[in-house]
C-alpha positions as CSV (number, residue, x, y, z in Angstrom):
1,M,51.9,-15.4,-7.6
2,K,50.6,-12.7,-9.9
3,T,48.3,-10.0,-8.6
4,S,47.1,-6.5,-9.6
5,L,47.6,-3.5,-7.4
6,D,46.5,0.1,-7.8
7,I,49.6,2.2,-6.9
8,Q,50.0,5.9,-7.1
9,D,51.8,7.0,-10.2
10,S,54.5,8.9,-8.4
11,L,55.2,5.9,-6.0
12,L,55.4,3.6,-8.9
13,A,57.8,5.9,-10.7
14,E,60.1,6.0,-7.6
15,A,60.0,2.3,-7.2
16,R,60.9,1.8,-10.9
17,A,63.8,4.3,-10.6
18,L,65.1,2.5,-7.5
19,A,64.8,-0.8,-9.3
20,A,66.8,0.6,-12.2
21,R,69.5,2.1,-10.0
22,Q,70.0,-1.1,-8.1
23,G,69.7,-3.5,-11.1
24,L,66.6,-5.2,-9.7
25,S,63.2,-6.0,-11.1
26,L,60.3,-3.9,-10.0
27,T,58.8,-7.1,-8.5
28,R,61.9,-7.6,-6.4
29,V,61.8,-4.0,-5.1
30,V,58.1,-4.3,-4.2
31,E,58.7,-7.7,-2.5
32,Q,61.6,-6.1,-0.4
33,A,59.5,-3.1,0.5
34,L,56.5,-5.3,1.6
35,R,58.8,-7.6,3.6
36,L,60.4,-4.7,5.4
37,R,57.0,-3.2,6.3
38,L,55.7,-6.6,7.5
39,D,58.8,-7.2,9.6
40,Q,58.5,-3.7,11.2
41,A,54.8,-4.4,12.0
42,A,55.7,-7.8,13.6
43,A,58.5,-6.2,15.7
44,A,56.2,-3.5,17.0
45,T,53.6,-5.9,18.2
46,P,54.2,-6.6,21.9
47,A,54.5,-10.2,22.9
48,R,51.5,-11.5,24.7
49,R,52.1,-12.6,28.2
50,A,50.2,-14.9,30.5
51,A,48.7,-13.6,33.6
52,P,51.1,-14.6,36.6
53,V,48.4,-16.3,38.6
54,F,49.8,-19.8,39.6
55,R,53.2,-21.1,40.3
56,D,53.8,-24.9,40.1
57,G,50.1,-25.5,40.7
58,T,50.5,-24.4,44.4
59,G,48.1,-21.5,44.2
60,L,48.6,-17.7,43.8
61,A,52.2,-16.7,43.0
62,P,54.1,-14.9,45.8
63,G,53.5,-11.2,46.0
64,L,50.2,-11.1,44.1
65,D,47.0,-9.8,45.5
66,A,43.9,-11.8,44.4
67,T,41.8,-8.7,44.7
68,C,43.9,-6.5,42.3
69,T,44.9,-7.6,38.8
70,R,46.4,-4.3,37.8
71,H,49.9,-5.3,39.1
72,W,49.8,-8.8,37.4
73,L,51.0,-7.4,34.1
74,D,53.9,-5.4,35.5
75,A,57.2,-6.2,33.7
76,D,58.8,-7.7,36.8
77,A,55.8,-9.9,37.8
78,P,56.4,-13.7,37.4
79,V,54.5,-15.6,34.7
80,H,52.8,-18.9,34.7
81,D,55.1,-21.8,35.5
82,T,53.2,-24.7,33.8
83,P,54.4,-27.3,31.4
84,E,52.9,-25.3,28.5
85,T,55.1,-22.3,29.2
86,R,58.4,-24.0,30.0
């Protein structure tokens, strides 16, 4: 897909120089840089966890206090054990 971007002159010059040194097209260098940045952002985003409320549909998971949700998100707390999360 073709697109137009406004890129700082100095950044574009560096990208062109890198492309020339590596024998790549400018497009390929920009694609690689964008992929690297997107992958880093995805890796830095914490995985979303379900609140550890129920276990096998039997009620509150052992060790959880129904009046305090702060400890539900501790790393060692159990998570939902439902067909959707198995």
